[in-house]
MDTraj code that builds the backbone (N, CA, C; nanometers):
import mdtraj as md
import numpy as np

residues = "UNK UNK UNK UNK UNK UNK UNK UNK UNK UNK UNK UNK UNK UNK UNK UNK UNK UNK UNK UNK UNK UNK UNK UNK UNK UNK UNK UNK UNK UNK UNK UNK UNK UNK UNK UNK UNK UNK UNK UNK UNK UNK UNK UNK UNK UNK UNK UNK UNK UNK UNK UNK UNK UNK UNK UNK UNK UNK UNK UNK UNK UNK UNK UNK UNK UNK UNK UNK UNK UNK UNK UNK UNK UNK UNK UNK UNK UNK UNK UNK UNK UNK UNK UNK UNK UNK UNK UNK UNK UNK UNK UNK UNK UNK UNK UNK UNK UNK UNK UNK UNK UNK UNK UNK UNK UNK UNK UNK UNK UNK UNK UNK UNK UNK UNK UNK UNK UNK UNK UNK UNK UNK UNK UNK UNK UNK UNK UNK UNK UNK UNK UNK UNK UNK UNK UNK UNK UNK UNK UNK UNK UNK UNK UNK UNK UNK UNK UNK UNK UNK UNK UNK UNK UNK UNK UNK UNK UNK UNK UNK UNK UNK UNK UNK UNK UNK UNK UNK UNK UNK UNK UNK UNK UNK UNK UNK UNK UNK UNK UNK UNK UNK UNK UNK UNK UNK UNK UNK UNK UNK UNK UNK UNK UNK UNK UNK UNK UNK UNK UNK UNK UNK UNK UNK UNK UNK UNK UNK UNK UNK UNK UNK UNK UNK UNK UNK UNK UNK UNK UNK".split()
xyz = np.array([
    [-1.6965, 3.6765, -2.0467],
    [-1.7589, 3.5699, -2.0424],
    [-1.7234, 3.4365, -2.0351],
    [-1.7542, 3.3577, -1.9358],
    [-1.6447, 3.2239, -1.9306],
    [-1.7443, 3.1077, -2.0213],
    [-1.6434, 3.0400, -2.0665],
    [-1.6992, 2.9260, -2.1470],
    [-1.7443, 2.8314, -2.0810],
    [-1.8634, 2.7701, -2.0966],
    [-1.9137, 2.6713, -2.0034],
    [-1.9229, 2.5459, -2.0895],
    [-1.9063, 2.4311, -2.0442],
    [-1.9066, 2.3046, -2.1314],
    [-2.0141, 2.2359, -2.0515],
    [-2.1353, 2.2090, -2.1012],
    [-2.2201, 2.1107, -2.0242],
    [-2.2253, 2.1533, -1.8941],
    [-2.2536, 2.2786, -1.8750],
    [-2.2928, 2.3489, -1.7506],
    [-2.1803, 2.3772, -1.6473],
    [-2.0516, 2.3494, -1.6999],
    [-1.9553, 2.3559, -1.6145],
    [-1.8392, 2.4857, -1.6659],
    [-1.7586, 2.5584, -1.6073],
    [-1.7215, 2.6537, -1.6421],
    [-1.5548, 2.5779, -1.7028],
    [-1.5071, 2.6667, -1.7617],
    [-1.3502, 2.5834, -1.8141],
    [-1.2868, 2.5570, -1.6956],
    [-1.2843, 2.6479, -1.6174],
    [-1.1766, 2.6112, -1.4440],
    [-1.2742, 2.4870, -1.4083],
    [-1.3865, 2.4672, -1.3935],
    [-1.4468, 2.3557, -1.3482],
    [-1.4157, 2.2446, -1.4055],
    [-1.3863, 2.2390, -1.5376],
    [-1.3816, 2.1370, -1.6272],
    [-1.2171, 2.1070, -1.6044],
    [-1.1219, 2.1686, -1.6067],
    [-0.9967, 2.1097, -1.5733],
    [-1.0051, 2.0520, -1.4283],
    [-1.0815, 2.0975, -1.3224],
    [-1.0618, 2.0373, -1.1896],
    [-1.1050, 1.8967, -1.2122],
    [-1.2282, 1.8799, -1.2854],
    [-1.2906, 1.7373, -1.2927],
    [-1.1909, 1.6760, -1.3813],
    [-1.1103, 1.6937, -1.4557],
    [-1.0001, 1.6672, -1.5389],
    [-0.9110, 1.6077, -1.4719],
    [-0.8647, 1.6600, -1.3770],
    [-0.7434, 1.6588, -1.2787],
    [-0.8004, 1.5493, -1.1974],
    [-0.9114, 1.5490, -1.1542],
    [-0.9879, 1.4763, -1.0336],
    [-0.9752, 1.2987, -1.1072],
    [-1.0285, 1.3308, -1.2206],
    [-1.0241, 1.1950, -1.3087],
    [-0.9027, 1.1235, -1.3313],
    [-0.8026, 1.2291, -1.3111],
    [-0.6343, 1.1650, -1.3575],
    [-0.6205, 1.1119, -1.2088],
    [-0.6512, 1.1552, -1.1108],
    [-0.6110, 1.1109, -1.0047],
    [-0.6676, 0.9467, -0.9369],
    [-0.8105, 0.9640, -1.0133],
    [-0.8670, 0.8402, -0.9724],
    [-0.7704, 0.7347, -1.0509],
    [-0.7656, 0.7462, -1.1688],
    [-0.7012, 0.6389, -1.2274],
    [-0.5789, 0.5600, -1.1852],
    [-0.5144, 0.6808, -1.1053],
    [-0.3912, 0.6066, -1.0436],
    [-0.4186, 0.5648, -0.9082],
    [-0.5206, 0.6307, -0.8356],
    [-0.5766, 0.5270, -0.6986],
    [-0.6280, 0.4099, -0.7303],
    [-0.6973, 0.3670, -0.8495],
    [-0.7455, 0.2366, -0.8674],
    [-0.6181, 0.1591, -0.9341],
    [-0.4810, 0.1860, -0.9322],
    [-0.3954, 0.1130, -0.9651],
    [-0.3128, 0.0999, -0.9004],
    [-0.1642, 0.0281, -0.9580],
    [-0.0662, -0.0242, -0.8752],
    [-0.1039, -0.0939, -0.7633],
    [-0.0529, -0.0639, -0.6312],
    [-0.1239, -0.1610, -0.5355],
    [-0.2366, -0.0386, -0.4502],
    [-0.3270, -0.0329, -0.5525],
    [-0.4424, 0.0517, -0.4749],
    [-0.5923, -0.0120, -0.5373],
    [-0.6620, -0.0058, -0.4994],
    [-0.8104, -0.0424, -0.5357],
    [-0.9137, 0.0520, -0.5532],
    [-1.0266, 0.0227, -0.4486],
    [-1.1198, 0.0667, -0.4430],
    [-1.2259, 0.0377, -0.3466],
    [-1.2004, -0.0713, -0.2715],
    [-1.3144, -0.1329, -0.1911],
    [-1.2772, -0.1106, -0.0605],
    [-1.3620, -0.0911, 0.0293],
    [-1.3590, -0.0879, 0.1905],
    [-1.3767, -0.2470, 0.2235],
    [-1.3276, -0.2820, 0.3588],
    [-1.2955, -0.4030, 0.4063],
    [-1.4418, -0.4696, 0.4347],
    [-1.5734, -0.3959, 0.4227],
    [-1.6958, -0.4584, 0.3660],
    [-1.7217, -0.4945, 0.2480],
    [-1.6283, -0.4496, 0.1572],
    [-1.6359, -0.4892, -0.0048],
    [-1.7451, -0.3968, -0.0482],
    [-1.7705, -0.2518, 0.0064],
    [-1.8224, -0.1463, -0.0411],
    [-1.7287, -0.0575, -0.1351],
    [-1.7663, -0.0488, -0.2539],
    [-1.6872, 0.0670, -0.3595],
    [-1.7043, 0.1825, -0.3148],
    [-1.5971, 0.2941, -0.2813],
    [-1.5852, 0.3972, -0.2556],
    [-1.4925, 0.4792, -0.3191],
    [-1.5291, 0.6336, -0.3173],
    [-1.4365, 0.6832, -0.3971],
    [-1.3741, 0.8130, -0.2909],
    [-1.2466, 0.8321, -0.3054],
    [-1.1539, 0.9085, -0.2309],
    [-1.2473, 0.9964, -0.1170],
    [-1.3162, 1.0952, -0.2249],
    [-1.4022, 1.2149, -0.1614],
    [-1.5063, 1.1817, -0.0750],
    [-1.5494, 1.0461, -0.0752],
    [-1.6670, 0.9990, 0.0112],
    [-1.6131, 0.9379, 0.1312],
    [-1.4766, 0.9760, 0.1353],
    [-1.4114, 0.9232, 0.2827],
    [-1.3166, 1.0119, 0.3473],
    [-1.3068, 1.0111, 0.4724],
    [-1.2344, 1.0993, 0.5410],
    [-1.0914, 1.1118, 0.4963],
    [-1.0184, 1.2290, 0.5205],
    [-0.8924, 1.2548, 0.4592],
    [-0.8150, 1.2317, 0.5278],
    [-0.7885, 1.1825, 0.6435],
    [-0.7093, 1.1573, 0.7553],
    [-0.7274, 1.0004, 0.7707],
    [-0.6104, 0.9409, 0.8301],
    [-0.6064, 0.8131, 0.8809],
    [-0.7147, 0.7736, 1.0021],
    [-0.7517, 0.6638, 0.9736],
    [-0.8822, 0.6131, 1.1141],
    [-0.7746, 0.6247, 1.2250],
    [-0.8276, 0.6684, 1.3265],
    [-0.7044, 0.6695, 1.4408],
    [-0.7087, 0.5057, 1.5278],
    [-0.8051, 0.4195, 1.4859],
    [-0.7944, 0.2919, 1.5005],
    [-0.6809, 0.2197, 1.4648],
    [-0.5972, 0.2704, 1.3602],
    [-0.4786, 0.2137, 1.3164],
    [-0.3652, 0.2745, 1.3595],
    [-0.3843, 0.4066, 1.4323],
    [-0.2613, 0.4379, 1.4601],
    [-0.1416, 0.3693, 1.5323],
    [-0.0002, 0.3875, 1.4893],
    [0.1214, 0.3137, 1.5356],
    [0.1071, 0.3486, 1.6815],
    [0.1295, 0.1936, 1.7675],
    [0.1508, 0.2302, 1.8754],
    [0.2345, 0.0471, 1.9380],
    [0.2765, 0.0478, 2.0445],
    [0.3309, -0.0658, 2.1207],
    [0.2462, -0.1502, 2.1839],
    [0.2024, -0.2577, 2.1515],
    [0.1353, -0.3775, 2.2178],
    [0.1657, -0.4949, 2.2490],
    [0.1168, -0.5519, 2.3306],
    [0.1269, -0.6717, 2.3743],
    [0.1247, -0.7880, 2.2594],
    [0.2251, -0.8635, 2.2500],
    [0.2400, -0.9453, 2.1363],
    [0.3208, -1.0754, 2.1259],
    [0.2740, -1.1803, 2.2653],
    [0.3823, -1.2868, 2.2693],
    [0.4241, -1.3831, 2.1271],
    [0.5325, -1.3791, 2.1183],
    [0.5761, -1.4749, 1.9990],
    [0.7237, -1.5165, 2.0258],
    [0.7180, -1.6190, 1.9508],
    [0.8579, -1.7112, 1.9253],
    [0.9391, -1.6608, 1.8360],
    [0.9057, -1.5894, 1.7232],
    [0.9772, -1.4914, 1.6484],
    [1.1022, -1.4146, 1.6802],
    [1.1836, -1.3980, 1.6339],
    [1.2783, -1.3183, 1.6891],
    [1.2571, -1.1728, 1.6463],
    [1.3320, -1.1006, 1.7337],
    [1.3287, -0.9269, 1.7442],
    [1.3204, -0.8652, 1.5731],
    [1.2669, -0.8326, 1.5116],
    [1.2846, -0.7580, 1.3652],
    [1.2016, -0.8174, 1.2849],
    [1.1411, -0.9098, 1.3227],
    [1.0436, -0.9905, 1.2314],
    [0.9097, -0.9239, 1.2082],
    [0.8780, -0.9228, 1.0901],
    [0.7800, -0.8465, 1.0475],
    [0.6443, -0.9492, 1.0199],
    [0.5318, -0.9221, 1.0978],
    [0.4137, -1.0322, 1.0907],
    [0.3231, -0.9414, 1.0467],
    [0.2634, -0.9662, 0.9538],
    [0.1206, -0.9049, 0.8847],
    [0.0021, -0.9735, 0.8841],
    [-0.1172, -0.9612, 0.9505],
    [-0.2395, -1.0003, 0.9869],
    [-0.3282, -0.9075, 0.8798],
    [-0.3685, -0.9548, 0.7386],
    [-0.4435, -0.8742, 0.6441],
    [-0.5856, -0.9077, 0.7111],
    [-0.6393, -0.9855, 0.7720],
    [-0.7680, -0.9878, 0.8197],
    [-0.8153, -0.8873, 0.9096],
    [-0.7109, -0.8422, 1.0172],
    [-0.7355, -0.7336, 1.0674],
    [-0.6974, -0.6296, 1.0658],
    [-0.5871, -0.6299, 0.9540],
    [-0.5542, -0.4679, 0.8905],
    [-0.4269, -0.4339, 0.9635],
    [-0.3648, -0.5106, 1.0449],
    [-0.2468, -0.4466, 1.1093],
    [-0.0923, -0.5528, 1.0858],
    [-0.0026, -0.4550, 1.0697],
    [0.1479, -0.5113, 1.0842],
    [0.2015, -0.4749, 1.1692],
    [0.2941, -0.5795, 1.2492],
    [0.3493, -0.6368, 1.3768],
    [0.4969, -0.6418, 1.3246],
    [0.6030, -0.5411, 1.4027],
    [0.7352, -0.5515, 1.4175],
    [0.7764, -0.6083, 1.5447],
    [0.8055, -0.7256, 1.5498],
    [0.8649, -0.7798, 1.6787],
    [0.9362, -0.7041, 1.7414],
    [0.9570, -0.6868, 1.8905],
    [1.0482, -0.5774, 1.9601],
    [1.0875, -0.6913, 2.0415],
    [1.0163, -0.7575, 2.1236],
    [1.1045, -0.8643, 2.1919],
    [1.0128, -0.9678, 2.2204],
    [1.0150, -1.0706, 2.3078],
    [0.9264, -1.1924, 2.3003],
    [0.7846, -1.1442, 2.3368],
    [0.7538, -1.0269, 2.4184],
    [0.6023, -1.0020, 2.4495],
    [0.5875, -0.8805, 2.4112],
    [0.6222, -0.8152, 2.3152],
    [0.5853, -0.6660, 2.2697],
    [0.6337, -0.6872, 2.1025],
    [0.5351, -0.5780, 2.0536],
    [0.5536, -0.5310, 1.9001],
    [0.5118, -0.3950, 1.8728],
    [0.5697, -0.3500, 1.7721],
    [0.4795, -0.2115, 1.7154],
    [0.4019, -0.2418, 1.6320],
    [0.2781, -0.2269, 1.6203],
    [0.1832, -0.2394, 1.5443],
    [0.1284, -0.1217, 1.4655],
    [0.1270, -0.1480, 1.3417],
    [0.0609, -0.0512, 1.2309],
    [-0.0499, -0.0934, 1.1836],
    [-0.1255, 0.0328, 1.1374],
    [-0.2251, 0.0195, 1.0498],
    [-0.1772, -0.0078, 0.9166],
    [-0.2572, -0.1232, 0.8340],
    [-0.2288, -0.1304, 0.7083],
    [-0.3335, -0.1271, 0.6161],
    [-0.3193, -0.1166, 0.4874],
    [-0.4118, -0.1555, 0.3858],
    [-0.3671, -0.2593, 0.2939],
    [-0.4512, -0.3681, 0.2754],
    [-0.4252, -0.4848, 0.2053],
    [-0.4909, -0.4747, 0.0772],
    [-0.4684, -0.6061, 0.0381],
    [-0.5247, -0.6318, -0.0922],
    [-0.6675, -0.6991, -0.1129],
    [-0.7286, -0.6477, -0.2069],
    [-0.8509, -0.6917, -0.2330],
    [-0.8838, -0.7967, -0.2690],
    [-1.0142, -0.8721, -0.2872],
    [-1.0501, -1.0060, -0.3111],
    [-0.9770, -1.0353, -0.4548],
    [-0.8900, -1.1226, -0.4221],
    [-0.8234, -1.2166, -0.5691],
    [-0.6883, -1.1434, -0.6057],
    [-0.6522, -1.0654, -0.5044],
    [-0.5359, -1.0069, -0.5124],
    [-0.4497, -1.0112, -0.3661],
    [-0.4817, -1.1459, -0.2923],
    [-0.4116, -1.1434, -0.1602],
    [-0.3131, -1.2721, -0.1737],
    [-0.1882, -1.2075, -0.0938],
    [-0.0896, -1.3193, -0.1332],
    [-0.0634, -1.3457, 0.0192],
    [0.0032, -1.4757, 0.0615],
    [0.0304, -1.5157, 0.2075],
    [0.1330, -1.5969, 0.1996],
    [0.2122, -1.5900, 0.2960],
    [0.3415, -1.7045, 0.2905],
    [0.4555, -1.6134, 0.3583],
    [0.5916, -1.6502, 0.3567],
    [0.7318, -1.6403, 0.4285],
    [0.8075, -1.5737, 0.3007],
    [0.8622, -1.4496, 0.3762],
    [0.9394, -1.3812, 0.2723],
    [1.0476, -1.3025, 0.3324],
    [1.1200, -1.2474, 0.2473],
    [1.2306, -1.1497, 0.3127],
    [1.2538, -1.0119, 0.2606],
    [1.3189, -0.9530, 0.3520],
    [1.3088, -0.7913, 0.2660],
    [1.4675, -0.7957, 0.1875],
    [1.4296, -0.8150, 0.0534],
    [1.5233, -0.8535, -0.0501],
    [1.5929, -0.6728, -0.0604],
    [1.5142, -0.5723, -0.0810],
    [1.5855, -0.4418, -0.1108],
    [1.4936, -0.3388, -0.0553],
    [1.5356, -0.2121, -0.0618],
    [1.4794, -0.0952, 0.0200],
    [1.4781, 0.0233, -0.1061],
    [1.3872, 0.1076, -0.0782],
    [1.3988, 0.2331, -0.1595],
    [1.3232, 0.3380, -0.1181],
    [1.3922, 0.4407, -0.0896],
    [1.3341, 0.5921, -0.0898],
    [1.2621, 0.6296, -0.1954],
    [1.1258, 0.6810, -0.1486],
    [1.0830, 0.7599, -0.2763],
    [1.0767, 0.6571, -0.4198],
    [1.0388, 0.5427, -0.4162],
    [1.0606, 0.4353, -0.5127],
    [1.0142, 0.4647, -0.6472],
    [1.0310, 0.4160, -0.7587],
    [1.0136, 0.4119, -0.8865],
    [0.8894, 0.3206, -0.9024],
    [0.7655, 0.3389, -0.9419],
    [0.6690, 0.2400, -0.9671],
    [0.6776, 0.1619, -1.1223],
    [0.7098, 0.0459, -1.1209],
    [0.6941, -0.0358, -1.2537],
    [0.5821, -0.1353, -1.2906],
    [0.4245, -0.0774, -1.3158],
    [0.3442, -0.1813, -1.3154],
    [0.3925, -0.3030, -1.3999],
    [0.3633, -0.4176, -1.3559],
    [0.3696, -0.5330, -1.4365],
    [0.3006, -0.5323, -1.5617],
    [0.3225, -0.6205, -1.6863],
    [0.2719, -0.5905, -1.8122],
    [0.1427, -0.6405, -1.7849],
    [0.0797, -0.7590, -1.7118],
    [-0.0209, -0.7764, -1.6674],
    [-0.1205, -0.6696, -1.6608],
    [-0.0825, -0.5811, -1.5633],
    [-0.1674, -0.4590, -1.4894],
    [-0.1624, -0.3563, -1.6088],
    [-0.0583, -0.3444, -1.6968],
    [-0.0712, -0.2615, -1.8399],
    [-0.1957, -0.3044, -1.9211],
    [-0.2160, -0.4541, -1.9256],
    [-0.2869, -0.5264, -2.0390],
    [-0.4460, -0.4833, -1.9481],
    [-0.4632, -0.5156, -1.8143],
    [-0.5770, -0.5037, -1.7587],
    [-0.6223, -0.3622, -1.7536],
    [-0.5266, -0.2368, -1.7383],
    [-0.5522, -0.1091, -1.6961],
    [-0.4475, -0.0506, -1.8323],
    [-0.5110, -0.0327, -1.9525],
    [-0.4149, 0.0011, -2.0479],
    [-0.4284, 0.1752, -2.0458],
    [-0.5343, 0.2323, -1.9613],
    [-0.5227, 0.3732, -1.9510],
    [-0.4161, 0.4287, -1.8647],
    [-0.3672, 0.3407, -1.7932],
    [-0.2419, 0.3738, -1.7173],
    [-0.1231, 0.4402, -1.7652],
    [-0.1048, 0.3569, -1.9443],
    [0.0016, 0.4018, -1.9925],
    [0.0369, 0.5444, -2.0398],
    [-0.0960, 0.6510, -2.0262],
    [-0.0778, 0.7944, -2.0056],
    [0.0361, 0.8345, -1.9215],
    [0.0400, 0.7755, -1.8215],
    [0.1190, 0.8165, -1.6921],
    [0.2562, 0.7663, -1.6815],
    [0.2826, 0.6744, -1.7719],
    [0.4432, 0.6081, -1.7756],
    [0.5129, 0.6727, -1.8540],
    [0.6711, 0.6834, -1.8143],
    [0.7326, 0.7142, -1.8717],
    [0.8468, 0.6068, -1.9047],
    [0.9159, 0.6201, -2.0033],
    [1.0562, 0.5132, -2.0284],
    [1.1752, 0.5456, -1.9706],
    [1.1942, 0.4664, -1.8730],
    [1.2888, 0.4915, -1.7709],
    [1.3856, 0.3602, -1.7827],
    [1.5274, 0.3740, -1.6926],
    [1.6256, 0.2641, -1.7210],
    [1.5516, 0.1222, -1.6841],
    [1.4652, 0.1057, -1.6087],
    [1.4197, -0.0302, -1.5689],
    [1.2794, -0.0575, -1.6460],
    [1.2520, 0.0213, -1.7274],
    [1.1424, 0.0034, -1.8187],
    [1.0331, 0.1197, -1.8133],
    [0.9087, 0.0490, -1.8445],
    [0.7952, 0.1333, -1.8518],
    [0.7532, 0.2168, -1.6825],
    [0.7350, 0.3046, -1.6363],
    [0.7042, 0.3269, -1.5283],
    [0.6966, 0.4549, -1.4843],
    [0.6743, 0.4654, -1.3561],
    [0.6301, 0.6129, -1.3073],
    [0.7549, 0.6654, -1.1787],
    [0.8195, 0.7692, -1.2339],
    [0.9176, 0.8193, -1.1068],
    [0.8631, 0.8393, -0.9779],
    [0.9741, 0.8111, -0.8741],
    [0.9076, 0.8123, -0.7473],
    [0.8832, 0.9585, -0.7102],
    [0.8086, 0.9762, -0.6161],
    [0.7742, 1.1088, -0.5774],
    [0.6415, 1.1130, -0.4840],
    [0.6012, 1.2428, -0.4317],
    [0.4860, 1.2516, -0.3420],
    [0.3228, 1.2478, -0.4263],
    [0.3257, 1.2252, -0.5719],
    [0.2251, 1.1669, -0.6409],
    [0.2550, 0.9987, -0.6865],
    [0.3579, 0.9550, -0.6574],
    [0.3657, 0.7818, -0.6942],
    [0.2709, 0.6983, -0.5816],
    [0.2466, 0.6435, -0.6345],
    [0.1430, 0.5136, -0.5488],
    [0.1977, 0.4390, -0.4672],
    [0.3195, 0.4218, -0.4886],
    [0.4144, 0.3592, -0.3903],
    [0.4249, 0.4595, -0.2386],
    [0.4200, 0.5649, -0.2530],
    [0.4155, 0.6594, -0.1505],
    [0.5971, 0.6789, -0.0924],
    [0.6447, 0.7227, 0.0271],
    [0.7662, 0.7722, 0.0446],
    [0.8920, 0.6388, 0.0996],
    [0.8299, 0.5360, 0.0720],
    [0.9259, 0.4231, 0.0699],
    [0.8881, 0.2762, 0.0451],
    [0.9703, 0.1895, 0.0019],
    [0.8876, 0.0950, -0.0240],
    [1.0330, -0.0408, 0.0170],
    [0.9725, -0.1454, 0.0634],
    [1.0387, -0.2685, 0.0952],
    [0.9983, -0.3765, -0.0052],
    [1.0772, -0.4445, -0.0611],
    [1.0564, -0.5510, -0.1883],
    [1.0842, -0.6813, -0.1379],
    [0.9810, -0.7668, -0.1603],
    [0.9403, -0.8937, -0.0712],
    [1.0020, -1.0318, -0.1804],
    [1.0975, -1.0977, -0.1251],
    [1.1758, -1.2398, -0.2088],
    [1.1287, -1.3603, -0.1212],
    [1.0846, -1.4343, -0.1866],
    [1.0689, -1.5701, -0.1118],
    [1.1936, -1.6683, -0.1910],
    [1.3134, -1.7049, -0.0886],
    [1.4407, -1.7499, -0.1804],
    [1.4983, -1.6391, -0.2560],
    [1.5274, -1.6635, -0.4183],
    [1.5703, -1.5901, -0.5024],
    [1.4798, -1.5446, -0.5924],
    [1.3429, -1.5670, -0.5534],
    [1.2473, -1.5123, -0.6491],
    [1.1686, -1.3770, -0.5773],
    [1.1513, -1.2963, -0.6902],
    [1.0901, -1.1570, -0.6519],
    [0.9016, -1.2014, -0.6380],
    [0.8586, -1.1550, -0.5053],
    [0.7107, -1.2292, -0.4924],
    [0.6231, -1.1425, -0.5750],
    [0.6786, -0.9777, -0.6261],
    [0.6214, -0.8766, -0.7055],
    [0.4959, -0.8032, -0.5844],
    [0.5132, -0.8742, -0.4437],
    [0.4445, -0.7676, -0.3481],
    [0.5701, -0.6963, -0.2894],
    [0.4889, -0.5692, -0.2124],
    [0.5903, -0.4823, -0.1470],
    [0.5328, -0.4054, -0.0391],
    [0.6133, -0.4029, 0.0703],
    [0.5265, -0.3174, 0.1988],
    [0.5945, -0.1671, 0.1456],
    [0.4683, -0.0584, 0.1265],
    [0.5073, 0.0393, 0.0918],
    [0.4088, 0.1671, 0.1380],
    [0.4349, 0.2796, 0.1064],
    [0.3949, 0.4318, 0.1675],
    [0.2432, 0.4400, 0.1032],
    [0.1630, 0.5531, 0.1322],
    [0.0735, 0.5890, 0.0337],
    [0.0504, 0.7043, 0.0684],
    [0.0079, 0.7793, -0.0137],
    [-0.0401, 0.9351, -0.0260],
    [-0.1935, 0.9338, 0.0080],
    [-0.2395, 0.8087, 0.0635],
    [-0.3879, 0.8198, 0.0616],
    [-0.4214, 0.7546, 0.1721],
    [-0.3801, 0.8169, 0.2938],
    [-0.3925, 0.7941, 0.4655],
    [-0.5190, 0.7379, 0.4809],
    [-0.6239, 0.8129, 0.4110],
    [-0.7991, 0.7487, 0.4253],
    [-0.7976, 0.5733, 0.4312],
    [-0.7008, 0.5169, 0.3578],
    [-0.7433, 0.3841, 0.3059],
    [-0.6523, 0.2871, 0.3621],
    [-0.6133, 0.3317, 0.4674],
    [-0.5358, 0.2220, 0.5839],
    [-0.6686, 0.1945, 0.6560],
    [-0.6749, 0.0537, 0.6472],
    [-0.7719, -0.0431, 0.7371],
    [-0.8684, -0.0814, 0.6412],
    [-0.8477, -0.0643, 0.5110],
    [-0.9264, -0.1337, 0.3915],
    [-0.8758, -0.2280, 0.2825],
    [-0.9399, -0.2995, 0.2092],
    [-0.8933, -0.3907, 0.1401],
    [-0.8857, -0.3067, -0.0351],
    [-0.7771, -0.2404, -0.0500],
    [-0.7717, -0.1730, -0.1621],
    [-0.6311, -0.1853, -0.2475],
    [-0.5748, -0.2913, -0.2353],
    [-0.4457, -0.2988, -0.3119],
    [-0.4435, -0.4471, -0.3928],
    [-0.3943, -0.4309, -0.5017],
    [-0.3376, -0.5522, -0.5866],
    [-0.2520, -0.6479, -0.4946],
    [-0.2644, -0.6779, -0.3723],
    [-0.1706, -0.7475, -0.3064],
    [-0.0841, -0.6935, -0.2234],
    [-0.0418, -0.5754, -0.2257],
    [0.0635, -0.4989, -0.1850],
    [0.0051, -0.4643, -0.0282],
    [0.0941, -0.4474, 0.0605],
    [0.0747, -0.4111, 0.2084],
    [0.1250, -0.2477, 0.2054],
    [0.0082, -0.1756, 0.2454],
    [0.0703, -0.0117, 0.2346],
    [0.0197, 0.0540, 0.3855],
    [0.1205, 0.1354, 0.4406],
    [0.1194, 0.1993, 0.5467],
    [0.1081, 0.3615, 0.4951],
    [0.0696, 0.4286, 0.6048],
    [0.1013, 0.5864, 0.6182],
    [0.2324, 0.6003, 0.5832],
    [0.2533, 0.7611, 0.5010],
    [0.3859, 0.7486, 0.4680],
    [0.4862, 0.7874, 0.6138],
    [0.3810, 0.8220, 0.7147],
    [0.4990, 0.8733, 0.8423],
    [0.5148, 0.7290, 0.8932],
    [0.4212, 0.6181, 0.8958],
    [0.4614, 0.4971, 0.9394],
    [0.5571, 0.4368, 0.8248],
    [0.5367, 0.4231, 0.7074],
    [0.6491, 0.3428, 0.6481],
    [0.7848, 0.3957, 0.6525],
    [0.7859, 0.5305, 0.6795],
    [0.9289, 0.5802, 0.7033],
    [0.9920, 0.5196, 0.8425],
    [0.8848, 0.5175, 0.9519],
    [0.9100, 0.4759, 1.0660],
    [0.9651, 0.3123, 1.0797],
    [0.8822, 0.2113, 0.9875],
    [0.9188, 0.0916, 0.9712],
    [1.0297, 0.0564, 0.8730],
    [1.0583, 0.1517, 0.7896],
    [1.1581, 0.1375, 0.7317],
    [1.2883, 0.1613, 0.7905],
    [1.2996, 0.2718, 0.8818],
    [1.4253, 0.2864, 0.9400],
    [1.4509, 0.1567, 1.0456],
    [1.3558, 0.0945, 1.0955],
    [1.3823, -0.0136, 1.1764],
    [1.4162, -0.1400, 1.0931],
    [1.4101, -0.1413, 1.0090],
    [1.3782, -0.2718, 0.8992],
    [1.5380, -0.3201, 0.8407],
    [1.6146, -0.3811, 0.8749],
    [1.7115, -0.4067, 0.7667],
    [1.7158, -0.5079, 0.6622],
    [1.7405, -0.4873, 0.5436],
    [1.7668, -0.5848, 0.4484],
    [1.7968, -0.7198, 0.5180],
    [1.7278, -0.8297, 0.4692],
    [1.7193, -0.9727, 0.4985],
    [1.6355, -0.9902, 0.6196],
    [1.5492, -0.9113, 0.6787],
    [1.4584, -0.9261, 0.7919],
    [1.3548, -1.0530, 0.7303],
    [1.2982, -1.1341, 0.8197],
    [1.2078, -1.2125, 0.7989],
    [1.0390, -1.1373, 0.7954],
    [0.9822, -1.1853, 0.6988],
    [0.8463, -1.1215, 0.6720],
    [0.7406, -1.2521, 0.6763],
    [0.6540, -1.2394, 0.7571],
    [0.5351, -1.3365, 0.7744],
    [0.3897, -1.2794, 0.7539],
    [0.3275, -1.3419, 0.6253],
    [0.2019, -1.2715, 0.5874],
    [0.1018, -1.3753, 0.6168],
    [-0.0034, -1.3670, 0.6957],
    [-0.0689, -1.4680, 0.7396],
    [-0.2049, -1.4636, 0.6109],
    [-0.2648, -1.5832, 0.5984],
    [-0.3365, -1.5910, 0.4912],
    [-0.5147, -1.5248, 0.5525],
    [-0.6054, -1.4783, 0.5003],
    [-0.7085, -1.3955, 0.5150],
    [-0.8036, -1.4994, 0.6326],
    [-0.8009, -1.6542, 0.6127],
    [-0.8402, -1.7443, 0.6663],
    [-0.7802, -1.7667, 0.8176],
    [-0.6365, -1.7359, 0.8614],
    [-0.6007, -1.7185, 0.9706],
    [-0.6564, -1.6647, 1.1023],
    [-0.6486, -1.7442, 1.2133],
    [-0.6981, -1.7070, 1.3202],
    [-0.6499, -1.5684, 1.3519],
    [-0.7474, -1.4714, 1.4068],
    [-0.6674, -1.3202, 1.4565],
    [-0.5465, -1.3139, 1.5197],
    [-0.4458, -1.2544, 1.4931],
    [-0.3008, -1.2432, 1.5750],
    [-0.3059, -1.1966, 1.7114],
    [-0.2105, -1.2377, 1.7717],
    [-0.1933, -1.2136, 1.9009],
    [-0.1779, -1.0851, 1.9435],
    [-0.2195, -1.0263, 2.0415],
    [-0.1688, -0.8820, 2.0629],
    [-0.2614, -0.7713, 2.0407],
    [-0.4076, -0.8338, 2.0150],
    [-0.4740, -0.7382, 1.9503],
    [-0.5868, -0.7007, 2.0500],
])
top = md.Topology()
chain = top.add_chain()
for i, resn in enumerate(residues, 1):
    res = top.add_residue(resn, chain, resSeq=i)
    for name in ("N", "CA", "C"):
        top.add_atom(name, md.element.get_by_symbol(name[0]), res)
traj = md.Trajectory(xyz[None], top)
């Protein structure tokens, strides 16, 4: 006879607990839970694959920025890697929710494959439940890189001058969040797209992030 707790079997309770743990991580790091329309949604309410509107493609994008520059337009949820004076590779992205948006100019200071995640102290204060997923590592309290890590398959770390902006361009194991306002300010791509962008982007590359009030970028 199966033991049932509150109408659930023991197996069902384990599944529920697993989903609860996953949701906690989804709502942390460079992750959140609101669509671009500001409607709160849970992962199982959304399609499990990326929206085809945000598929990677080459587009017309006239610019004076040199090839290799990354331009991010959070308002339209697109990232552009400048190819030449007339074209760019366009990637769909998830961006920061209200109150967590950063804009400005930066450079790619460092890159990491399957990056570890070190949530800042203020995030652990804001979300103390995250501590149960953290372990002590050489860099401090964090989560080792891997398929379950919120930073996904690759990360590029943005600096302004010699100062870490604390914002990243990184992957995600939640491709359905591309095209939404879900993060704590970081820019996320599908794991497939971040690997492509990572391989094309050298350390020192220029990054321009528009403010949400900027005009829609050219080439869309």
